[in-house]
PyMOL Python script that loads the backbone (N, CA, C, O; Angstrom):
from pymol import cmd

cmd.read_pdbstr("""\
ATOM      1  N   MET A   1      -8.906   8.383 -12.230  1.00  0.00           N
ATOM      2  CA  MET A   1      -9.300   6.897 -12.390  1.00  0.00           C
ATOM      3  C   MET A   1     -10.299   6.718 -13.437  1.00  0.00           C
ATOM      4  O   MET A   1     -11.169   7.573 -13.601  1.00  0.00           O
ATOM      5  N   ARG A   2     -10.224   5.448 -14.309  1.00  0.00           N
ATOM      6  CA  ARG A   2     -11.353   5.766 -15.125  1.00  0.00           C
ATOM      7  C   ARG A   2     -12.033   3.721 -14.653  1.00  0.00           C
ATOM      8  O   ARG A   2     -13.129   3.301 -15.022  1.00  0.00           O
ATOM      9  N   ASP A   3     -11.124   2.975 -13.917  1.00  0.00           N
ATOM     10  CA  ASP A   3     -11.573   1.623 -13.785  1.00  0.00           C
ATOM     11  C   ASP A   3     -10.936   1.478 -12.943  1.00  0.00           C
ATOM     12  O   ASP A   3     -10.241   2.374 -12.465  1.00  0.00           O
ATOM     13  N   ASN A   4     -11.003  -0.025 -12.399  1.00  0.00           N
ATOM     14  CA  ASN A   4      -9.796  -0.750 -11.777  1.00  0.00           C
ATOM     15  C   ASN A   4      -9.094  -1.715 -12.591  1.00  0.00           C
ATOM     16  O   ASN A   4      -8.917  -2.769 -11.981  1.00  0.00           O
ATOM     17  N   GLY A   5      -8.779  -1.707 -13.398  1.00  0.00           N
ATOM     18  CA  GLY A   5      -7.901  -2.183 -13.659  1.00  0.00           C
ATOM     19  C   GLY A   5      -6.369  -1.983 -14.600  1.00  0.00           C
ATOM     20  O   GLY A   5      -5.640  -2.819 -15.133  1.00  0.00           O
ATOM     21  N   HIS A   6      -6.292  -0.442 -14.507  1.00  0.00           N
ATOM     22  CA  HIS A   6      -5.253   0.433 -15.044  1.00  0.00           C
ATOM     23  C   HIS A   6      -4.915   1.125 -13.432  1.00  0.00           C
ATOM     24  O   HIS A   6      -5.003   2.353 -13.431  1.00  0.00           O
ATOM     25  N   PRO A   7      -4.778   0.893 -12.935  1.00  0.00           N
ATOM     26  CA  PRO A   7      -3.863   1.679 -11.547  1.00  0.00           C
ATOM     27  C   PRO A   7      -2.810   3.096 -11.716  1.00  0.00           C
ATOM     28  O   PRO A   7      -2.723   4.088 -10.992  1.00  0.00           O
ATOM     29  N   TYR A   8      -2.321   2.853 -12.554  1.00  0.00           N
ATOM     30  CA  TYR A   8      -0.782   3.786 -13.043  1.00  0.00           C
ATOM     31  C   TYR A   8      -1.429   5.135 -13.948  1.00  0.00           C
ATOM     32  O   TYR A   8      -0.669   6.065 -14.217  1.00  0.00           O
ATOM     33  N   ASN A   9      -3.026   5.176 -14.440  1.00  0.00           N
ATOM     34  CA  ASN A   9      -3.661   6.213 -14.670  1.00  0.00           C
ATOM     35  C   ASN A   9      -3.885   7.089 -13.743  1.00  0.00           C
ATOM     36  O   ASN A   9      -4.205   8.208 -14.146  1.00  0.00           O
ATOM     37  N   LEU A  10      -3.808   6.904 -12.487  1.00  0.00           N
ATOM     38  CA  LEU A  10      -3.939   7.932 -11.294  1.00  0.00           C
ATOM     39  C   LEU A  10      -3.199   8.973 -11.490  1.00  0.00           C
ATOM     40  O   LEU A  10      -1.978   8.908 -11.352  1.00  0.00           O
ATOM     41  N   GLU A  11      -3.789  10.022 -11.818  1.00  0.00           N
ATOM     42  CA  GLU A  11      -2.850  11.071 -11.551  1.00  0.00           C
ATOM     43  C   GLU A  11      -2.423  11.327 -10.182  1.00  0.00           C
ATOM     44  O   GLU A  11      -3.096  12.093  -9.491  1.00  0.00           O
ATOM     45  N   GLN A  12      -1.154  10.651  -9.615  1.00  0.00           N
ATOM     46  CA  GLN A  12      -0.619  10.697  -8.138  1.00  0.00           C
ATOM     47  C   GLN A  12      -0.247  12.317  -7.501  1.00  0.00           C
ATOM     48  O   GLN A  12       0.008  12.487  -6.308  1.00  0.00           O
ATOM     49  N   SER A  13      -0.269  13.416  -8.497  1.00  0.00           N
ATOM     50  CA  SER A  13      -0.328  14.856  -7.621  1.00  0.00           C
ATOM     51  C   SER A  13      -1.196  15.256  -7.186  1.00  0.00           C
ATOM     52  O   SER A  13      -1.289  16.251  -6.467  1.00  0.00           O
ATOM     53  N   THR A  14      -2.541  14.079  -7.782  1.00  0.00           N
ATOM     54  CA  THR A  14      -3.952  15.419  -7.105  1.00  0.00           C
ATOM     55  C   THR A  14      -4.590  14.421  -5.951  1.00  0.00           C
ATOM     56  O   THR A  14      -5.758  14.537  -5.580  1.00  0.00           O
ATOM     57  N   THR A  15      -3.678  13.422  -5.427  1.00  0.00           N
ATOM     58  CA  THR A  15      -4.427  12.176  -4.618  1.00  0.00           C
ATOM     59  C   THR A  15      -4.492  12.691  -2.970  1.00  0.00           C
ATOM     60  O   THR A  15      -3.581  13.375  -2.502  1.00  0.00           O
ATOM     61  N   LEU A  16      -5.477  12.348  -2.298  1.00  0.00           N
ATOM     62  CA  LEU A  16      -5.563  13.012  -1.545  1.00  0.00           C
ATOM     63  C   LEU A  16      -4.214  12.791  -0.057  1.00  0.00           C
ATOM     64  O   LEU A  16      -4.030  13.683   0.771  1.00  0.00           O
ATOM     65  N   GLN A  17      -3.509  11.547  -0.044  1.00  0.00           N
ATOM     66  CA  GLN A  17      -2.043  11.444   0.549  1.00  0.00           C
ATOM     67  C   GLN A  17      -1.062  12.588  -0.024  1.00  0.00           C
ATOM     68  O   GLN A  17      -0.003  12.869   0.536  1.00  0.00           O
ATOM     69  N   ARG A  18      -1.474  13.152  -1.077  1.00  0.00           N
ATOM     70  CA  ARG A  18       0.100  14.358  -1.510  1.00  0.00           C
ATOM     71  C   ARG A  18      -0.774  15.522  -0.969  1.00  0.00           C
ATOM     72  O   ARG A  18      -0.129  16.443  -0.468  1.00  0.00           O
ATOM     73  N   GLN A  19      -1.890  15.627  -0.979  1.00  0.00           N
ATOM     74  CA  GLN A  19      -2.311  17.220  -0.510  1.00  0.00           C
ATOM     75  C   GLN A  19      -2.284  17.285   0.633  1.00  0.00           C
ATOM     76  O   GLN A  19      -2.173  18.459   0.983  1.00  0.00           O
ATOM     77  N   LEU A  20      -2.365  16.093   2.057  1.00  0.00           N
ATOM     78  CA  LEU A  20      -2.055  15.894   3.246  1.00  0.00           C
ATOM     79  C   LEU A  20      -0.547  16.172   3.529  1.00  0.00           C
ATOM     80  O   LEU A  20      -0.228  16.731   4.578  1.00  0.00           O
ATOM     81  N   ARG A  21       0.378  15.795   2.619  1.00  0.00           N
ATOM     82  CA  ARG A  21       1.441  15.193   3.021  1.00  0.00           C
ATOM     83  C   ARG A  21       2.154  17.310   2.851  1.00  0.00           C
ATOM     84  O   ARG A  21       2.907  18.023   3.515  1.00  0.00           O
ATOM     85  N   GLN A  22       1.113  17.518   1.274  1.00  0.00           N
ATOM     86  CA  GLN A  22       2.096  19.077   1.366  1.00  0.00           C
ATOM     87  C   GLN A  22       2.019  20.160   2.912  1.00  0.00           C
ATOM     88  O   GLN A  22       2.807  20.817   3.592  1.00  0.00           O
ATOM     89  N   GLY A  23       0.457  19.806   2.898  1.00  0.00           N
ATOM     90  CA  GLY A  23       0.165  20.414   4.708  1.00  0.00           C
ATOM     91  C   GLY A  23       0.426  20.472   5.766  1.00  0.00           C
ATOM     92  O   GLY A  23      -0.180  21.026   6.684  1.00  0.00           O
ATOM     93  N   GLY A  24       2.007  19.512   5.772  1.00  0.00           N
ATOM     94  CA  GLY A  24       2.093  18.831   6.677  1.00  0.00           C
ATOM     95  C   GLY A  24       1.713  17.742   7.846  1.00  0.00           C
ATOM     96  O   GLY A  24       1.954  17.781   9.052  1.00  0.00           O
ATOM     97  N   TYR A  25       1.330  17.188   7.400  1.00  0.00           N
ATOM     98  CA  TYR A  25       0.688  15.596   7.355  1.00  0.00           C
ATOM     99  C   TYR A  25       1.643  14.533   7.622  1.00  0.00           C
ATOM    100  O   TYR A  25       2.841  14.784   7.487  1.00  0.00           O
ATOM    101  N   ARG A  26       1.290  13.464   7.958  1.00  0.00           N
ATOM    102  CA  ARG A  26       2.277  12.393   8.046  1.00  0.00           C
ATOM    103  C   ARG A  26       1.133  11.308   7.513  1.00  0.00           C
ATOM    104  O   ARG A  26      -0.020  11.073   7.872  1.00  0.00           O
ATOM    105  N   THR A  27       1.869  10.844   6.642  1.00  0.00           N
ATOM    106  CA  THR A  27       0.307   9.881   6.010  1.00  0.00           C
ATOM    107  C   THR A  27       0.744   8.445   6.181  1.00  0.00           C
ATOM    108  O   THR A  27       1.913   8.096   6.348  1.00  0.00           O
ATOM    109  N   GLY A  28      -0.573   7.440   6.108  1.00  0.00           N
ATOM    110  CA  GLY A  28       0.213   5.910   6.250  1.00  0.00           C
ATOM    111  C   GLY A  28      -1.144   5.173   5.021  1.00  0.00           C
ATOM    112  O   GLY A  28      -2.213   5.514   4.512  1.00  0.00           O
ATOM    113  N   LEU A  29      -0.322   4.154   5.034  1.00  0.00           N
ATOM    114  CA  LEU A  29      -1.357   2.806   4.689  1.00  0.00           C
ATOM    115  C   LEU A  29      -1.461   1.506   4.463  1.00  0.00           C
ATOM    116  O   LEU A  29      -0.638   0.869   3.806  1.00  0.00           O
ATOM    117  N   PHE A  30      -2.646   0.952   5.080  1.00  0.00           N
ATOM    118  CA  PHE A  30      -2.437  -0.091   5.534  1.00  0.00           C
ATOM    119  C   PHE A  30      -3.584  -1.353   5.444  1.00  0.00           C
ATOM    120  O   PHE A  30      -4.386  -1.843   6.238  1.00  0.00           O
ATOM    121  N   GLY A  31      -3.312  -1.528   4.429  1.00  0.00           N
ATOM    122  CA  GLY A  31      -4.175  -2.770   3.843  1.00  0.00           C
ATOM    123  C   GLY A  31      -4.118  -2.619   1.944  1.00  0.00           C
ATOM    124  O   GLY A  31      -2.966  -2.259   1.705  1.00  0.00           O
ATOM    125  N   LYS A  32      -4.695  -2.720   0.951  1.00  0.00           N
ATOM    126  CA  LYS A  32      -5.067  -2.355   0.216  1.00  0.00           C
ATOM    127  C   LYS A  32      -4.914  -1.385  -0.503  1.00  0.00           C
ATOM    128  O   LYS A  32      -5.269  -0.264  -0.139  1.00  0.00           O
ATOM    129  N   TYR A  33      -4.301  -1.643  -1.781  1.00  0.00           N
ATOM    130  CA  TYR A  33      -3.547  -0.054  -2.389  1.00  0.00           C
ATOM    131  C   TYR A  33      -4.936   0.372  -3.399  1.00  0.00           C
ATOM    132  O   TYR A  33      -5.985   0.881  -3.005  1.00  0.00           O
ATOM    133  N   LEU A  34      -4.598   0.018  -4.695  1.00  0.00           N
ATOM    134  CA  LEU A  34      -5.164  -0.061  -5.975  1.00  0.00           C
ATOM    135  C   LEU A  34      -5.178  -1.470  -6.329  1.00  0.00           C
ATOM    136  O   LEU A  34      -4.308  -2.074  -5.701  1.00  0.00           O
ATOM    137  N   ASN A  35      -5.871  -2.230  -7.130  1.00  0.00           N
ATOM    138  CA  ASN A  35      -6.338  -3.285  -7.887  1.00  0.00           C
ATOM    139  C   ASN A  35      -5.075  -3.016  -9.260  1.00  0.00           C
ATOM    140  O   ASN A  35      -4.935  -1.939  -9.841  1.00  0.00           O
ATOM    141  N   SER A  36      -4.345  -4.159  -9.520  1.00  0.00           N
ATOM    142  CA  SER A  36      -3.092  -4.383  -9.962  1.00  0.00           C
ATOM    143  C   SER A  36      -2.288  -3.727 -10.113  1.00  0.00           C
ATOM    144  O   SER A  36      -1.475  -3.797 -11.035  1.00  0.00           O
ATOM    145  N   TRP A  37      -2.333  -2.525  -8.807  1.00  0.00           N
ATOM    146  CA  TRP A  37      -0.757  -2.341  -8.399  1.00  0.00           C
ATOM    147  C   TRP A  37       0.391  -2.866  -7.890  1.00  0.00           C
ATOM    148  O   TRP A  37       0.431  -3.421  -6.791  1.00  0.00           O
ATOM    149  N   THR A  38       1.625  -2.687  -8.838  1.00  0.00           N
ATOM    150  CA  THR A  38       2.488  -3.615  -8.380  1.00  0.00           C
ATOM    151  C   THR A  38       3.193  -3.986  -7.311  1.00  0.00           C
ATOM    152  O   THR A  38       4.357  -3.669  -7.556  1.00  0.00           O
ATOM    153  N   LEU A  39       3.115  -4.579  -6.061  1.00  0.00           N
ATOM    154  CA  LEU A  39       3.937  -4.812  -5.146  1.00  0.00           C
ATOM    155  C   LEU A  39       5.222  -4.363  -5.213  1.00  0.00           C
ATOM    156  O   LEU A  39       5.564  -4.073  -4.066  1.00  0.00           O
ATOM    157  N   SER A  40       6.282  -4.120  -6.150  1.00  0.00           N
ATOM    158  CA  SER A  40       7.722  -3.990  -5.657  1.00  0.00           C
ATOM    159  C   SER A  40       7.493  -2.279  -5.959  1.00  0.00           C
ATOM    160  O   SER A  40       8.581  -1.756  -6.202  1.00  0.00           O
ATOM    161  N   ASP A  41       6.382  -1.337  -5.997  1.00  0.00           N
ATOM    162  CA  ASP A  41       6.764  -0.306  -6.142  1.00  0.00           C
ATOM    163  C   ASP A  41       6.433   0.005  -5.480  1.00  0.00           C
ATOM    164  O   ASP A  41       5.774  -0.860  -4.903  1.00  0.00           O
ATOM    165  N   ASN A  42       6.406   1.454  -4.715  1.00  0.00           N
ATOM    166  CA  ASN A  42       6.154   2.209  -3.303  1.00  0.00           C
ATOM    167  C   ASN A  42       4.348   2.497  -3.324  1.00  0.00           C
ATOM    168  O   ASN A  42       3.865   2.096  -4.383  1.00  0.00           O
ATOM    169  N   PRO A  43       3.635   2.918  -2.658  1.00  0.00           N
ATOM    170  CA  PRO A  43       2.520   3.424  -2.929  1.00  0.00           C
ATOM    171  C   PRO A  43       2.377   4.619  -2.921  1.00  0.00           C
ATOM    172  O   PRO A  43       1.733   5.073  -1.975  1.00  0.00           O
ATOM    173  N   PRO A  44       2.821   5.412  -3.776  1.00  0.00           N
ATOM    174  CA  PRO A  44       3.351   7.336  -3.512  1.00  0.00           C
ATOM    175  C   PRO A  44       2.491   8.384  -2.869  1.00  0.00           C
ATOM    176  O   PRO A  44       1.420   8.738  -3.361  1.00  0.00           O
ATOM    177  N   GLY A  45       3.029   8.913  -1.659  1.00  0.00           N
ATOM    178  CA  GLY A  45       2.531   9.810  -1.419  1.00  0.00           C
ATOM    179  C   GLY A  45       2.643   9.555   0.085  1.00  0.00           C
ATOM    180  O   GLY A  45       2.697  10.592   0.746  1.00  0.00           O
ATOM    181  N   PHE A  46       2.703   8.118   0.955  1.00  0.00           N
ATOM    182  CA  PHE A  46       2.840   7.925   2.034  1.00  0.00           C
ATOM    183  C   PHE A  46       3.471   7.664   2.923  1.00  0.00           C
ATOM    184  O   PHE A  46       3.571   6.437   2.938  1.00  0.00           O
ATOM    185  N   ASP A  47       4.196   8.260   4.040  1.00  0.00           N
ATOM    186  CA  ASP A  47       4.725   7.740   4.821  1.00  0.00           C
ATOM    187  C   ASP A  47       5.564   6.483   5.186  1.00  0.00           C
ATOM    188  O   ASP A  47       6.715   6.059   5.290  1.00  0.00           O
ATOM    189  N   SER A  48       4.550   6.235   5.283  1.00  0.00           N
ATOM    190  CA  SER A  48       4.252   4.613   6.322  1.00  0.00           C
ATOM    191  C   SER A  48       3.006   3.336   5.404  1.00  0.00           C
ATOM    192  O   SER A  48       1.835   3.338   5.027  1.00  0.00           O
ATOM    193  N   TRP A  49       3.808   2.699   5.405  1.00  0.00           N
ATOM    194  CA  TRP A  49       2.357   1.602   4.324  1.00  0.00           C
ATOM    195  C   TRP A  49       2.872   0.459   4.926  1.00  0.00           C
ATOM    196  O   TRP A  49       3.993   0.338   5.422  1.00  0.00           O
ATOM    197  N   LEU A  50       1.928  -0.428   4.848  1.00  0.00           N
ATOM    198  CA  LEU A  50       1.445  -2.216   5.701  1.00  0.00           C
ATOM    199  C   LEU A  50       0.704  -2.405   4.406  1.00  0.00           C
ATOM    200  O   LEU A  50      -0.185  -1.566   4.257  1.00  0.00           O
ATOM    201  N   VAL A  51       0.847  -3.440   3.246  1.00  0.00           N
ATOM    202  CA  VAL A  51       0.297  -3.205   1.920  1.00  0.00           C
ATOM    203  C   VAL A  51       0.394  -4.775   1.713  1.00  0.00           C
ATOM    204  O   VAL A  51       1.455  -5.399   1.703  1.00  0.00           O
ATOM    205  N   LEU A  52      -1.365  -5.534   1.486  1.00  0.00           N
ATOM    206  CA  LEU A  52      -1.365  -6.646   1.768  1.00  0.00           C
ATOM    207  C   LEU A  52      -0.765  -7.351   0.091  1.00  0.00           C
ATOM    208  O   LEU A  52      -1.080  -6.861  -0.993  1.00  0.00           O
ATOM    209  N   LYS A  53      -0.285  -8.001   0.190  1.00  0.00           N
ATOM    210  CA  LYS A  53      -0.484  -9.076  -0.938  1.00  0.00           C
ATOM    211  C   LYS A  53      -1.636  -9.512  -1.650  1.00  0.00           C
ATOM    212  O   LYS A  53      -2.579 -10.049  -1.068  1.00  0.00           O
ATOM    213  N   PRO A  54      -1.606  -9.260  -3.195  1.00  0.00           N
ATOM    214  CA  PRO A  54      -2.860 -10.150  -3.485  1.00  0.00           C
ATOM    215  C   PRO A  54      -3.021 -11.270  -3.238  1.00  0.00           C
ATOM    216  O   PRO A  54      -1.923 -11.812  -3.106  1.00  0.00           O
ATOM    217  N   THR A  55      -4.171 -12.228  -3.037  1.00  0.00           N
ATOM    218  CA  THR A  55      -3.849 -13.809  -3.147  1.00  0.00           C
ATOM    219  C   THR A  55      -5.474 -14.101  -3.175  1.00  0.00           C
ATOM    220  O   THR A  55      -6.154 -13.176  -2.731  1.00  0.00           O
ATOM    221  N   PHE A  56      -6.072 -15.089  -3.569  1.00  0.00           N
ATOM    222  CA  PHE A  56      -7.263 -15.090  -3.360  1.00  0.00           C
ATOM    223  C   PHE A  56      -8.144 -15.860  -2.467  1.00  0.00           C
ATOM    224  O   PHE A  56      -9.151 -16.501  -2.770  1.00  0.00           O
ATOM    225  N   THR A  57      -7.364 -15.619  -0.824  1.00  0.00           N
ATOM    226  CA  THR A  57      -8.376 -15.985   0.482  1.00  0.00           C
ATOM    227  C   THR A  57      -7.734 -15.386   1.759  1.00  0.00           C
ATOM    228  O   THR A  57      -6.783 -15.995   2.248  1.00  0.00           O
ATOM    229  N   THR A  58      -8.146 -14.321   2.300  1.00  0.00           N
ATOM    230  CA  THR A  58      -8.064 -13.680   3.264  1.00  0.00           C
ATOM    231  C   THR A  58      -7.117 -14.199   4.293  1.00  0.00           C
ATOM    232  O   THR A  58      -6.362 -13.718   5.137  1.00  0.00           O
ATOM    233  N   ALA A  59      -7.551 -15.642   3.777  1.00  0.00           N
ATOM    234  CA  ALA A  59      -6.467 -16.819   5.534  1.00  0.00           C
ATOM    235  C   ALA A  59      -4.831 -16.838   5.317  1.00  0.00           C
ATOM    236  O   ALA A  59      -3.959 -17.176   6.118  1.00  0.00           O
ATOM    237  N   SER A  60      -4.671 -16.206   3.518  1.00  0.00           N
ATOM    238  CA  SER A  60      -3.046 -16.714   3.355  1.00  0.00           C
ATOM    239  C   SER A  60      -2.447 -15.512   3.087  1.00  0.00           C
ATOM    240  O   SER A  60      -1.339 -15.456   2.552  1.00  0.00           O
ATOM    241  N   THR A  61      -3.167 -14.403   3.456  1.00  0.00           N
ATOM    242  CA  THR A  61      -2.837 -12.981   2.957  1.00  0.00           C
ATOM    243  C   THR A  61      -1.414 -12.665   3.723  1.00  0.00           C
ATOM    244  O   THR A  61      -1.475 -12.656   4.952  1.00  0.00           O
ATOM    245  N   THR A  62      -0.413 -12.462   3.242  1.00  0.00           N
ATOM    246  CA  THR A  62       0.647 -11.899   3.590  1.00  0.00           C
ATOM    247  C   THR A  62       1.174 -10.637   3.342  1.00  0.00           C
ATOM    248  O   THR A  62       0.320 -10.321   2.514  1.00  0.00           O
ATOM    249  N   THR A  63       1.928  -9.624   3.401  1.00  0.00           N
ATOM    250  CA  THR A  63       1.796  -8.578   3.753  1.00  0.00           C
ATOM    251  C   THR A  63       3.847  -7.799   3.186  1.00  0.00           C
ATOM    252  O   THR A  63       4.956  -8.308   3.026  1.00  0.00           O
ATOM    253  N   THR A  64       3.336  -6.595   3.106  1.00  0.00           N
ATOM    254  CA  THR A  64       4.761  -5.971   2.728  1.00  0.00           C
ATOM    255  C   THR A  64       5.070  -4.677   3.240  1.00  0.00           C
ATOM    256  O   THR A  64       4.166  -3.868   3.032  1.00  0.00           O
ATOM    257  N   ALA A  65       6.429  -4.060   4.065  1.00  0.00           N
ATOM    258  CA  ALA A  65       6.752  -2.906   5.030  1.00  0.00           C
ATOM    259  C   ALA A  65       7.738  -2.166   3.835  1.00  0.00           C
ATOM    260  O   ALA A  65       8.235  -2.726   2.858  1.00  0.00           O
ATOM    261  N   PRO A  66       7.865  -0.648   4.254  1.00  0.00           N
ATOM    262  CA  PRO A  66       8.814   0.177   3.372  1.00  0.00           C
ATOM    263  C   PRO A  66      10.083  -0.611   3.260  1.00  0.00           C
ATOM    264  O   PRO A  66      10.645  -0.431   2.180  1.00  0.00           O
ATOM    265  N   SER A  67      10.789  -1.571   4.212  1.00  0.00           N
ATOM    266  CA  SER A  67      11.732  -2.355   4.455  1.00  0.00           C
ATOM    267  C   SER A  67      11.948  -3.037   3.856  1.00  0.00           C
ATOM    268  O   SER A  67      13.077  -3.518   3.956  1.00  0.00           O
ATOM    269  N   GLY A  68      10.837  -3.668   2.599  1.00  0.00           N
ATOM    270  CA  GLY A  68      10.268  -4.601   2.132  1.00  0.00           C
ATOM    271  C   GLY A  68      10.515  -5.883   2.393  1.00  0.00           C
ATOM    272  O   GLY A  68      10.660  -6.644   1.436  1.00  0.00           O
ATOM    273  N   ARG A  69      10.611  -6.371   3.705  1.00  0.00           N
ATOM    274  CA  ARG A  69      10.394  -7.573   4.116  1.00  0.00           C
ATOM    275  C   ARG A  69       8.566  -7.620   4.295  1.00  0.00           C
ATOM    276  O   ARG A  69       7.635  -6.822   4.395  1.00  0.00           O
ATOM    277  N   SER A  70       8.831  -9.318   4.250  1.00  0.00           N
ATOM    278  CA  SER A  70       7.006  -9.814   4.431  1.00  0.00           C
ATOM    279  C   SER A  70       7.295  -9.744   5.731  1.00  0.00           C
ATOM    280  O   SER A  70       8.327  -9.764   6.401  1.00  0.00           O
ATOM    281  N   ALA A  71       5.605  -9.615   6.035  1.00  0.00           N
ATOM    282  CA  ALA A  71       5.253  -9.887   7.686  1.00  0.00           C
ATOM    283  C   ALA A  71       4.950 -11.362   7.523  1.00  0.00           C
ATOM    284  O   ALA A  71       5.414 -11.863   8.548  1.00  0.00           O
ATOM    285  N   GLY A  72       4.401 -12.364   6.758  1.00  0.00           N
ATOM    286  CA  GLY A  72       4.252 -12.918   7.449  1.00  0.00           C
ATOM    287  C   GLY A  72       2.710 -14.057   6.566  1.00  0.00           C
ATOM    288  O   GLY A  72       1.862 -13.603   5.798  1.00  0.00           O
ATOM    289  N   THR A  73       2.825 -15.478   7.024  1.00  0.00           N
ATOM    290  CA  THR A  73       1.388 -15.583   6.330  1.00  0.00           C
ATOM    291  C   THR A  73       0.225 -16.047   6.839  1.00  0.00           C
ATOM    292  O   THR A  73      -0.608 -16.626   6.142  1.00  0.00           O
ATOM    293  N   ARG A  74       0.146 -15.922   7.546  1.00  0.00           N
ATOM    294  CA  ARG A  74      -0.991 -15.676   8.889  1.00  0.00           C
ATOM    295  C   ARG A  74      -1.581 -14.579   9.045  1.00  0.00           C
ATOM    296  O   ARG A  74      -0.904 -13.574   8.831  1.00  0.00           O
ATOM    297  N   PRO A  75      -3.141 -14.387   9.498  1.00  0.00           N
ATOM    298  CA  PRO A  75      -3.824 -13.543   9.492  1.00  0.00           C
ATOM    299  C   PRO A  75      -3.200 -12.437  10.856  1.00  0.00           C
ATOM    300  O   PRO A  75      -3.315 -11.213  10.905  1.00  0.00           O
ATOM    301  N   THR A  76      -2.492 -13.416  11.934  1.00  0.00           N
ATOM    302  CA  THR A  76      -2.029 -12.580  13.071  1.00  0.00           C
ATOM    303  C   THR A  76      -0.239 -12.242  13.059  1.00  0.00           C
ATOM    304  O   THR A  76       0.467 -11.848  13.986  1.00  0.00           O
ATOM    305  N   SER A  77       0.179 -12.618  11.436  1.00  0.00           N
ATOM    306  CA  SER A  77       1.575 -12.048  11.344  1.00  0.00           C
ATOM    307  C   SER A  77       1.299 -10.688  11.948  1.00  0.00           C
ATOM    308  O   SER A  77       0.184 -10.402  12.383  1.00  0.00           O
ATOM    309  N   CYS A  78       2.616  -9.613  11.977  1.00  0.00           N
ATOM    310  CA  CYS A  78       2.751  -8.646  11.956  1.00  0.00           C
ATOM    311  C   CYS A  78       4.098  -8.016  11.368  1.00  0.00           C
ATOM    312  O   CYS A  78       5.172  -8.590  11.549  1.00  0.00           O
ATOM    313  N   ALA A  79       4.046  -7.335  10.963  1.00  0.00           N
ATOM    314  CA  ALA A  79       5.632  -6.804  10.447  1.00  0.00           C
ATOM    315  C   ALA A  79       6.283  -5.746  11.385  1.00  0.00           C
ATOM    316  O   ALA A  79       5.493  -5.051  12.024  1.00  0.00           O
ATOM    317  N   THR A  80       7.742  -5.508  11.573  1.00  0.00           N
ATOM    318  CA  THR A  80       8.177  -4.301  12.300  1.00  0.00           C
ATOM    319  C   THR A  80       8.747  -3.757  11.786  1.00  0.00           C
ATOM    320  O   THR A  80       8.913  -4.159  10.634  1.00  0.00           O
ATOM    321  N   GLY A  81       9.428  -2.557  12.155  1.00  0.00           N
ATOM    322  CA  GLY A  81      10.206  -1.467  11.373  1.00  0.00           C
ATOM    323  C   GLY A  81      11.205  -1.774  10.725  1.00  0.00           C
ATOM    324  O   GLY A  81      11.745  -2.854  10.968  1.00  0.00           O
ATOM    325  N   PRO A  82      11.609  -1.108   9.951  1.00  0.00           N
ATOM    326  CA  PRO A  82      12.790  -0.896   9.031  1.00  0.00           C
ATOM    327  C   PRO A  82      14.113  -1.069  10.319  1.00  0.00           C
ATOM    328  O   PRO A  82      15.299  -0.964  10.004  1.00  0.00           O
TER     329      PRO A  82
END
""", "prot")
cmd.dss("prot")
cmd.show_as("cartoon", "prot")
cmd.util.cbc("prot")
cmd.orient("prot")
């Protein structure tokens, strides 16, 4: 990764989550993945994830889960499993 503007330049085969999964660990991501990452692309190397959709304010943050469903637009909203 050379800068925050090109997330797809990250070599996915050398990330910590990939190394942990290869070692038999379960991995999860909850929050933000990378700047400019397209939400329709699953964050690679994670068994579970709940990724924040980009907004200009945290008061109106929505999330997306592996099921593809949005969790809601309020900070107190939560996503359910598939």
